[in-house]
C-alpha positions, -999 to +999 in steps of 0.1 A: -365-554+530-351-579+553-368-591+589-351-612+617-364-634+642-344-641+670-348-669+698-337-656+733-333-682+759-346-675+787-319-695+810-308-688+842-273-683+828-279-655+804-310-640+822-293-634+859-260-625+838-247-587+847-237-591+810-269-598+798-277-575+769-313-582+771-313-567+807-333-537+808-357-556+778-366-578+805-370-557+835-396-536+814-413-567+798-415-579+839-428-544+846-456-542+824-471-577+828-465-568+866-490-536+860-511-562+838-514-586+869-494-613+852-464-629+862-431-620+850-412-634+823-405-667+831-361-679+839-353-718+834-328-735+848-296-744+819-305-774+805-274-781+782-282-795+750-320-785+750-320-745+759-298-733+729-278-702+722-292-666+710-300-675+671-318-660+642-350-689+634-368-670+606-367-644+580-385-624+559-396-596+539-410-565+559-441-562+531-441-602+534-451-598+571-479-574+560-491-595+536-499-620+560-517-595+592-538-580+557-547-620+556-555-622+589-575-591+594-600-600+564-605-633+581-609-617+616-636-592+601-653-620+582-640-609+549-631-628+519-595-634+524-581-629+483-544-628+475-525-596+462-497-588+442-486-554+464-500-540+490-523-512+485-549-488+496-574-515+509-549-530+539-548-492+553-588-489+550-591-522+574-565-512+592-587-477+600-620-495+602-610-523+622-584-504+644-599-520+674-597-552+663-562-550+648-555-531+682-561-564+696-546-591+678-503-600+688-502-608+647-510-574+636-508-549+666-466-551+668-439-535+657-420-549+623-387-544+630-383-543+669-401-559+698-407-592+714-428-618+721-430-638+754-442-671+765-465-658+787-508-661+776-524-630+778-550-621+758-545-582+741-506-565+737-494-551+757-488-514+752-475-482+776-453-454+767-419-472+776-428-501+752-436-478+726-406-453+729-388-486+721-397-518+708-434-512+711-464-537+721-453-564+740-468-602+723-474-632+738-465-665+717-493-686+731-517-657+713-494-656+685-501-693+679-536-692+682-537-665+657-518-679+632-536-715+632-569-693+628-560-674+597-537-707+584-570-726+565-572-692+550-538-692+530-540-728+523-523-744+553-530-770+573-523-759+611-524-793+624-496-809+600-482-774+586-450-775+559-417-777+566-406-744+579-377-724+558-344-731+569-333-701+592-311-669+584-274-680+586-268-648+605-282-615+605-295-593+581-292-555+579-325-532+576-319-523+542-309-556+531-335-573+510-347-608+523-333-638+511-356-655+483-383-677+496-386-708+486-409-718+454-444-719+463-470-722+433-499-707+459-514-677+456-504-670+489-470-677+488-458-646+506-483-651+531-475-690+538-439-677+541-442-657+569-463-678+585-442-705+583-414-687+598-436-668+627-450-703+634-415-718+640-404-693+662-438-697+679-434-735+690-397-734+694-401-699+716-428-719+742-409-760+735-377-744+749-384-716+770-373-686+746-382-650+736-389-642+700-370-611+692-373-588+658-346-573+641 
């Protein structure tokens, strides 16, 4: 199944508009951040040519996302990061054995079909009943980027000089639609690397442009 990542520019002309389609989500995120003693989601002045539009930034397969999450859990827990052809019981065992570690990870502890990463730096994903009823845990783009940089060497990526990101999808893909095929990669971690590059592109652009990352 296909998973899309979208960038939503956090600009005043969108966020302060009465027609803002993300107004309820942003209000929930602001309330959640405030309860945690954190600043609200930042809103920037619109700058033509810099802020951009709401648009997809990356797309990949749901299973491949879990492949990368598996690699991160193995790495953070000090276990060998080995390639696999399909998700099996070892991933479920990792989630059970290292549940507290998983819940502290912005990469792992996040719904894979909804939710957001915002450009606010906080240590652990934020969770409350309202979030879980909707998009799931709220993630930090800064923390996501740190976790991607941490796991990168284990899957053969130099985080200081990563390969070019795959081309963004031209438009939204349906939940049941198969993901577009990834570019050829001879690495045994090809699927993990494809997701890593998409998430890395989303996180860096999120922080550089003042946007939030939305799963769809």
